[in-house]
C-alpha positions as CSV (number, residue, x, y, z in Angstrom):
1,M,188.8,-92.2,123.7
2,V,185.5,-90.2,123.6
3,R,184.2,-92.3,120.8
4,A,184.7,-95.5,122.7
5,V,182.9,-94.2,125.8
6,I,179.8,-93.2,123.7
7,I,179.7,-96.6,122.0
8,A,179.8,-98.3,125.4
9,I,176.7,-96.5,126.6
10,P,173.7,-98.9,126.7
11,L,171.1,-98.3,124.0
12,F,168.3,-97.7,126.5
13,I,170.2,-94.8,128.0
14,L,170.7,-93.2,124.6
15,Q,167.0,-93.6,123.9
16,L,166.1,-91.8,127.2
17,S,168.4,-88.9,126.5
18,F,167.0,-88.3,123.0
19,A,163.4,-88.7,124.2
20,R,163.6,-85.6,126.4
21,P,165.1,-82.7,124.3
22,A,162.7,-80.1,125.5
23,I,163.5,-80.8,129.2
24,Q,167.2,-80.6,128.5
25,A,166.9,-77.4,126.6
26,A,164.8,-75.8,129.3
27,E,167.6,-76.3,131.9
28,T,169.8,-73.7,130.2
29,L,169.1,-70.0,130.7
30,T,170.7,-67.5,128.4
31,V,170.4,-63.8,128.9
32,G,171.8,-60.8,126.9
33,F,171.8,-57.1,127.5
34,G,171.4,-54.4,124.8
35,L,171.5,-50.6,124.9
36,A,170.5,-47.9,122.5
37,D,170.4,-44.1,122.8
38,V,166.9,-42.6,122.5
39,T,167.9,-39.0,123.5
40,P,165.9,-36.4,121.4
41,E,167.7,-33.7,119.5
42,V,167.3,-30.5,121.5
43,G,167.9,-27.3,119.6
44,G,167.0,-28.7,116.2
45,E,164.2,-27.7,113.8
46,A,161.4,-29.1,116.0
47,P,161.0,-28.3,119.7
48,V,161.1,-31.0,122.3
49,W,158.2,-30.8,124.7
50,I,158.9,-32.3,128.1
51,A,156.3,-34.7,129.4
52,G,154.7,-34.4,132.8
53,Y,152.9,-31.7,134.8
54,G,151.5,-29.2,132.4
55,Q,151.9,-28.1,128.8
56,N,154.4,-25.7,127.1
57,R,157.6,-26.9,128.8
58,P,160.2,-26.9,125.9
59,A,163.5,-28.6,126.5
60,T,166.5,-26.3,126.4
61,S,169.4,-28.8,127.0
62,V,170.3,-32.4,127.6
63,H,171.7,-33.2,131.1
64,D,172.1,-37.0,130.6
65,P,171.2,-39.4,127.8
66,L,168.0,-41.4,127.6
67,Y,168.2,-45.1,126.7
68,A,166.3,-48.1,125.7
69,R,167.7,-51.0,127.8
70,A,166.8,-54.5,126.8
71,L,167.1,-58.0,128.2
72,V,166.6,-61.0,126.0
73,V,165.9,-64.2,127.9
74,S,165.8,-67.7,126.5
75,D,165.4,-71.2,127.8
76,G,166.2,-72.9,124.5
77,Q,162.5,-73.1,123.6
78,K,161.1,-69.6,124.1
79,R,162.8,-66.3,123.6
80,V,161.4,-63.2,125.4
81,A,162.5,-59.6,125.3
82,L,162.1,-57.3,128.3
83,V,162.7,-53.6,127.5
84,S,162.7,-50.4,129.6
85,V,162.7,-47.0,127.9
86,D,163.5,-43.7,129.7
87,V,160.3,-42.0,128.6
88,V,157.0,-41.1,130.2
89,G,155.1,-43.9,128.4
90,L,154.8,-45.6,125.0
91,Q,151.4,-46.0,123.5
92,Y,150.2,-49.5,122.5
93,P,150.4,-48.7,118.7
94,T,154.1,-47.7,119.2
95,V,154.8,-51.0,121.0
96,Q,153.1,-52.9,118.2
97,E,155.3,-51.2,115.7
98,I,158.4,-52.3,117.6
99,R,157.1,-55.8,117.6
100,K,156.4,-55.8,113.8
101,R,160.1,-55.0,113.1
102,L,161.4,-58.0,115.0
103,T,161.4,-61.7,114.1
104,G,162.0,-64.8,116.1
105,Y,160.7,-63.6,119.5
106,D,157.9,-65.3,121.3
107,Y,157.0,-62.2,123.3
108,V,158.3,-58.6,123.4
109,L,157.4,-56.5,126.5
110,V,158.3,-52.8,126.2
111,A,157.8,-50.7,129.4
112,S,158.6,-47.1,130.2
113,T,160.1,-45.7,133.4
114,H,157.5,-42.9,133.3
115,N,160.1,-40.3,133.2
116,H,158.7,-36.8,133.7
117,E,161.8,-35.1,132.4
118,G,162.0,-36.5,128.9
119,P,160.1,-35.9,125.6
120,D,156.3,-36.2,125.3
121,T,155.7,-39.6,123.8
122,V,151.9,-39.6,124.5
123,G,150.7,-36.3,123.2
124,I,149.1,-34.4,126.0
125,W,152.1,-32.2,127.0
126,G,152.5,-30.1,123.9
127,P,152.5,-26.3,123.6
128,S,148.8,-26.2,124.5
129,P,146.1,-28.6,125.5
130,F,144.9,-28.7,121.9
131,Q,148.3,-29.4,120.3
132,T,150.1,-32.7,120.5
133,G,153.6,-32.8,122.0
134,V,154.6,-35.8,120.0
135,N,157.1,-35.5,117.2
136,P,156.5,-38.4,114.8
137,K,160.1,-38.3,113.6
138,Y,161.3,-38.8,117.2
139,I,158.9,-41.7,117.7
140,E,160.3,-43.3,114.5
141,H,163.8,-42.8,115.9
142,L,162.8,-44.3,119.3
143,V,161.2,-47.4,117.5
144,K,164.4,-48.0,115.5
145,Q,166.6,-47.6,118.5
146,T,164.5,-49.9,120.7
147,V,164.7,-52.6,118.0
148,I,168.4,-52.2,117.9
149,A,168.7,-52.5,121.7
150,I,166.7,-55.8,121.5
151,E,168.7,-57.2,118.6
152,N,172.0,-56.3,120.4
153,A,170.7,-58.0,123.6
154,D,169.9,-61.1,121.6
155,K,173.4,-61.2,120.0
156,A,174.9,-60.9,123.5
157,R,173.1,-63.9,125.1
158,A,175.2,-66.2,127.2
159,D,174.6,-68.8,129.8
160,V,173.7,-67.4,133.2
161,T,172.4,-68.3,136.7
162,A,170.1,-66.0,138.6
163,A,169.4,-64.8,142.1
164,Y,166.3,-62.9,143.4
165,G,166.2,-60.5,146.3
166,T,164.2,-57.8,147.9
167,A,164.7,-54.9,150.3
168,A,162.2,-52.4,151.7
169,N,162.3,-48.7,152.8
170,G,159.1,-46.8,153.2
171,Q,161.0,-43.6,154.0
172,L,162.0,-43.3,150.4
173,L,158.4,-42.9,149.2
174,R,155.7,-40.3,149.5
175,D,152.0,-41.1,148.9
176,S,150.2,-37.8,148.2
177,R,146.7,-39.3,148.1
178,E,144.6,-40.8,150.8
179,P,144.5,-43.6,151.9
180,I,148.2,-43.8,152.4
181,V,149.4,-47.1,150.9
182,K,152.9,-47.7,149.5
183,D,154.7,-50.5,147.6
184,D,158.1,-49.9,149.4
185,I,159.7,-53.2,148.3
186,L,162.5,-52.9,145.8
187,R,163.0,-56.2,143.9
188,V,166.1,-57.2,142.0
189,V,167.3,-60.1,139.8
190,R,171.0,-60.7,139.5
191,F,172.1,-62.6,136.4
192,N,175.5,-64.2,137.0
193,A,177.8,-65.5,134.3
194,A,177.5,-69.3,134.4
195,G,180.3,-70.9,136.4
196,T,181.8,-67.7,137.7
197,G,179.3,-66.0,140.0
198,K,180.3,-62.7,138.6
199,P,177.3,-60.4,137.8
200,R,176.5,-60.2,134.1
201,C,173.4,-57.9,134.4
202,L,171.1,-56.6,137.1
203,L,167.3,-55.9,136.9
204,V,165.9,-53.4,139.4
205,N,162.2,-52.9,140.0
206,W,161.1,-49.9,142.1
207,S,157.8,-48.0,142.6
208,C,158.5,-44.3,142.4
209,H,157.7,-41.6,139.8
210,P,160.9,-40.3,138.2
211,E,160.0,-36.7,138.9
212,A,162.7,-35.6,141.4
213,L,163.4,-32.7,139.0
214,A,159.8,-31.5,139.3
215,S,158.0,-29.1,136.9
216,R,160.5,-26.3,136.3
217,N,163.3,-28.3,134.8
218,Q,164.0,-27.8,131.1
219,A,166.9,-30.2,130.7
220,V,166.3,-33.6,129.3
221,T,167.3,-36.2,131.9
222,A,166.4,-39.7,133.0
223,D,165.9,-38.3,136.5
224,F,166.9,-40.3,139.6
225,P,167.2,-43.6,137.7
226,Y,170.2,-42.2,135.9
227,Y,172.1,-41.8,139.1
228,A,170.8,-45.1,140.6
229,I,171.9,-47.0,137.5
230,R,175.2,-45.1,137.4
231,D,176.1,-46.1,140.9
232,L,175.1,-49.7,140.5
233,E,176.9,-50.2,137.2
234,A,180.1,-48.8,138.9
235,K,179.8,-51.1,141.9
236,Y,179.0,-54.3,140.0
237,N,180.8,-53.6,136.7
238,C,177.8,-54.8,134.7
239,P,174.8,-53.2,133.0
240,V,171.5,-52.4,134.9
241,V,167.9,-52.4,133.6
242,Y,165.5,-50.3,135.6
243,F,161.7,-51.0,135.6
244,S,159.2,-48.8,137.3
245,A,156.5,-50.8,139.3
246,A,153.3,-49.5,141.0
247,V,153.8,-45.7,140.8
248,G,150.1,-44.7,141.0
249,G,148.8,-43.0,144.1
250,L,151.0,-40.8,143.7
251,M,154.3,-42.5,144.6
252,A,157.1,-39.9,144.5
253,P,160.3,-39.0,146.3
254,P,159.6,-37.4,149.7
255,R,160.0,-33.7,149.8
256,D,161.6,-33.5,153.2
257,L,164.1,-36.3,152.8
258,Y,167.3,-34.2,152.6
259,K,168.5,-31.2,154.5
260,L,170.3,-28.0,153.5
261,P,173.2,-26.7,155.6
262,D,170.8,-24.4,157.5
263,G,168.7,-27.5,158.6
264,S,165.8,-26.7,156.3
265,S,164.4,-29.3,153.9
266,M,166.0,-29.5,150.5
267,P,163.2,-28.9,147.9
268,D,162.9,-31.2,145.0
269,G,163.5,-29.8,141.5
270,S,167.3,-29.8,141.5
271,F,169.9,-32.2,140.1
272,E,171.4,-32.4,143.6
273,F,168.1,-33.7,145.0
274,S,167.7,-36.1,142.1
275,E,171.3,-37.5,142.6
276,L,170.8,-37.9,146.4
277,Y,167.6,-39.8,145.8
278,G,169.2,-42.0,143.1
279,K,172.0,-42.9,145.4
280,D,169.6,-43.9,148.1
281,V,167.7,-46.1,145.6
282,A,171.0,-47.7,144.6
283,R,171.8,-48.4,148.3
284,L,168.5,-50.1,148.7
285,A,169.2,-52.2,145.6
286,V,172.5,-53.2,147.1
287,K,170.7,-54.5,150.2
288,A,168.3,-56.5,147.9
289,I,171.3,-57.9,145.9
290,D,173.1,-58.9,149.2
291,A,169.9,-60.7,150.3
292,A,169.4,-62.4,146.9
293,E,169.0,-66.2,146.8
294,P,169.3,-68.5,143.8
295,I,166.2,-68.7,141.6
296,K,165.4,-71.0,138.7
297,L,164.1,-69.0,135.7
298,T,163.2,-71.9,133.4
299,P,161.0,-72.9,131.7
300,I,159.6,-69.7,130.1
301,R,155.9,-69.3,129.7
302,F,153.7,-66.3,129.0
303,A,150.3,-65.1,128.1
304,A,149.1,-61.7,126.7
305,K,146.0,-60.6,124.9
306,P,144.6,-57.3,123.5
307,I,141.6,-56.2,125.5
308,G,139.1,-53.3,125.3
309,V,138.9,-50.5,128.0
310,P,136.1,-47.9,128.0
311,L,137.3,-44.4,127.6
312,A,135.0,-42.8,130.2
313,N,137.3,-39.8,130.7
314,R,135.8,-37.0,128.7
315,L,139.1,-35.1,128.3
316,Y,140.7,-38.2,126.8
317,R,137.9,-38.4,124.2
318,I,138.3,-34.7,123.4
319,A,142.1,-35.2,123.0
320,R,141.4,-38.1,120.6
321,A,139.0,-36.0,118.6
322,A,141.5,-33.2,118.4
323,G,144.3,-35.5,117.3
324,V,146.3,-34.9,120.5
325,L,146.0,-38.6,121.4
326,K,146.4,-40.8,118.4
327,R,144.5,-44.0,119.4
328,E,142.2,-46.2,117.6
329,G,138.5,-46.1,118.7
330,R,136.4,-49.2,119.1
331,K,132.8,-49.8,119.9
332,W,132.5,-50.8,123.6
333,T,131.0,-54.3,123.8
334,G,130.7,-54.5,127.5
335,D,133.2,-57.4,127.5
336,P,136.9,-56.4,127.6
337,E,137.9,-59.7,126.1
338,N,135.6,-59.1,123.0
339,L,136.9,-56.2,121.0
340,G,134.2,-54.2,119.2
341,E,134.4,-53.0,115.6
342,V,136.6,-50.0,114.7
343,V,134.7,-46.7,114.7
344,A,135.9,-44.0,112.4
345,R,134.3,-41.3,114.4
346,D,133.1,-41.4,118.0
347,N,129.4,-41.2,118.8
348,P,129.1,-38.5,121.5
349,K,126.2,-40.4,123.0
350,E,128.3,-43.6,123.5
351,V,131.5,-44.3,125.4
352,P,134.1,-45.7,123.0
353,S,136.8,-48.1,124.0
354,G,140.5,-48.2,123.4
355,V,142.7,-51.3,122.8
356,T,145.4,-52.2,125.3
357,E,147.2,-55.3,126.6
358,V,147.8,-57.0,129.9
359,G,150.6,-59.6,130.0
360,Y,152.0,-62.2,132.3
361,V,155.5,-63.8,132.0
362,Q,156.5,-66.8,134.0
363,L,160.3,-67.3,134.2
364,G,160.5,-70.5,136.2
365,E,159.9,-69.5,139.8
366,L,159.6,-65.8,138.9
367,N,156.3,-64.2,138.0
368,I,156.1,-60.9,136.0
369,A,152.9,-58.9,135.8
370,A,152.8,-56.5,132.9
371,I,150.4,-53.7,133.6
372,P,149.7,-50.9,131.0
373,G,149.6,-47.9,133.3
374,E,150.2,-46.5,136.8
375,L,148.9,-49.0,139.2
376,Y,147.9,-48.0,142.7
377,P,149.7,-50.0,145.4
378,E,146.4,-50.8,147.0
379,L,145.8,-53.1,144.0
380,V,149.2,-54.8,144.5
381,Y,148.6,-56.0,148.0
382,G,144.8,-56.0,148.4
383,R,144.8,-53.0,150.7
384,C,141.8,-51.2,149.2
385,Q,139.9,-49.4,152.0
386,D,137.2,-51.7,153.5
387,P,134.7,-50.4,154.2
388,A,135.1,-47.6,151.7
389,D,134.9,-44.0,152.7
390,P,131.2,-43.0,152.3
391,G,132.3,-40.0,150.3
392,A,133.7,-42.2,147.5
393,D,131.7,-42.5,144.3
394,Y,131.4,-46.3,144.3
395,P,131.7,-47.3,148.0
396,D,129.9,-50.6,147.4
397,A,132.1,-51.7,144.4
398,P,133.7,-55.1,144.8
399,I,137.4,-55.1,145.7
400,E,139.6,-56.1,142.8
401,P,141.8,-59.2,143.1
402,A,145.2,-58.2,144.4
403,V,148.3,-58.8,142.2
404,V,150.0,-60.8,145.0
405,D,147.0,-63.1,145.2
406,I,146.7,-63.5,141.4
407,L,150.3,-64.5,140.8
408,P,151.1,-68.1,141.7
409,G,154.3,-67.4,143.7
410,K,155.8,-64.8,146.0
411,K,158.8,-64.2,143.8
412,M,157.5,-61.5,141.6
413,L,158.2,-58.4,139.5
414,L,155.6,-55.8,138.5
415,F,156.3,-53.8,135.4
416,G,154.1,-50.7,135.3
417,L,153.7,-48.7,132.0
418,A,154.1,-52.0,130.3
419,N,153.2,-52.0,126.6
420,D,151.0,-48.9,127.0
421,E,150.2,-45.9,129.2
422,L,146.6,-45.6,130.3
423,G,147.2,-43.3,133.2
424,Y,146.2,-44.0,136.8
425,I,144.7,-47.4,137.7
426,I,142.5,-46.5,140.7
427,P,140.6,-49.1,142.9
428,K,136.9,-48.5,141.9
429,R,135.7,-48.1,145.4
430,Q,138.3,-45.3,145.9
431,W,137.2,-43.5,142.8
432,D,136.2,-40.0,143.9
433,E,135.5,-37.2,141.5
434,K,132.0,-36.1,142.7
435,A,131.1,-34.2,145.8
436,P,130.8,-35.0,148.7
437,F,134.5,-36.0,148.6
438,A,136.1,-38.7,150.7
439,Y,138.2,-38.0,153.8
440,G,136.5,-34.7,154.3
441,H,138.3,-33.0,151.4
442,K,136.7,-29.9,149.9
443,D,137.9,-30.8,146.5
444,A,138.7,-34.0,144.6
445,Q,142.1,-35.5,145.2
446,Y,144.4,-35.8,142.2
447,G,144.1,-38.9,140.1
448,E,140.8,-39.4,138.3
449,G,141.6,-36.7,135.7
450,N,144.5,-38.8,134.4
451,S,142.7,-42.2,134.3
452,C,140.5,-43.8,131.6
453,G,137.7,-44.3,134.1
454,P,136.4,-46.2,137.1
455,E,136.2,-49.5,135.3
456,L,139.9,-49.6,134.4
457,A,141.1,-51.3,137.6
458,P,138.5,-54.1,137.6
459,I,139.2,-54.8,133.8
460,L,143.0,-54.9,134.1
461,L,143.1,-57.0,137.2
462,G,140.5,-59.4,135.8
463,S,142.6,-59.7,132.6
464,L,145.7,-60.4,134.6
465,K,143.9,-63.1,136.4
466,R,142.8,-64.7,133.1
467,R,146.3,-64.4,131.6
468,V,147.8,-66.2,134.6
469,A,145.1,-68.9,134.4
470,E,146.1,-69.5,130.7
471,V,149.6,-70.2,131.8
472,T,149.0,-72.2,135.0
473,G,145.8,-73.9,134.1
474,A,143.9,-72.3,137.0
475,K,140.3,-71.4,136.7
476,A,139.5,-67.7,136.2
477,S,136.0,-66.2,135.7
478,K,135.4,-63.1,133.6
């Protein structure tokens, strides 16, 4: 019966159907989820130095496991992996090693949640400022496990439909640096099993430092994302991938959010505080999921390119020289798109550059900006102070293009700590490390000491603009 129907189709219809294979393939979206444990061994031969805050914080126990969570997305033509790892940040060379061990992927994006309660994966939180906190054996384990998570996600791919939603709550964020600007929008993508409407996987994107446990905790934990993911997975009976967004500034859980029985504020630094905050993030995600509307995520297009960034931060250069930060040095050419030659040893009279990457992924109507560090929310929405405070170091610096203006649509995700960790990405006109200080402060506000330098924001936002132009065909000047 089927054979007779096919034969009866006119020849010109058959010709049309075979003439458009790419369009047909791009109509089908497949997504798979993969998980792999990346918890370090605590109590073994080598100490585990916890990242964040200061040095010499050895882990004494494990409260909850750390994971690499991967999504592999395909439209039949392109296959992209989106990965989130429960660590403070992965350096670009580590991400490149992960990519080397994979085949068949058009683009692999590996982000970190920026967890301040997991192992040092950067180097600067070891036993002292002059000793790295990175254990090479652990990094090798993390690389292997991340590859496994991606491969498992690829094997689990199945047809899905998708919905995109947002919800906002500025009360869940604290900005500890003036001017006060927050990215209080939580964004979600709900992947539904095709033909059923049942959730197959959730992607959650929220802008807050995972540091509810604060600086005294010595138990390895994923911090509040552990609880947020736990509650969402229980409610929807599907896996959840959590990506941090614009956490610079400093976006953190508010300290007076919860009350003790006597009416006083519950201080951060406890698992009770972390759990309460994770539950609130999960509740906000539920609101975003309830508000989600169908979105088309095909076709898949992307652009990414290694670029140079000058390492103006003297402490970063000293850390590189001491082997605390293991990063390749390049000659700074003055053009981030033009990488200079590798330098075996830095010239103290010249500012070297490092190599990083800015990426852009377009999944149909959804735009994903991949930023290699902790972006200030001012740079997301174009809310840099104008005019700048006269105490700032570069009050006349041009305002960087905002992420929301660069991206070609309002449906967006922002992955911070994507493919690298360069520290804080501060609007240049708000850079403030020299007296007199802005806003009448007697001392510099926190931030510049953990940034590559004042040119970082203009370079990264300019690169994002060019990557978007490569995909969309829009014009973008250097």
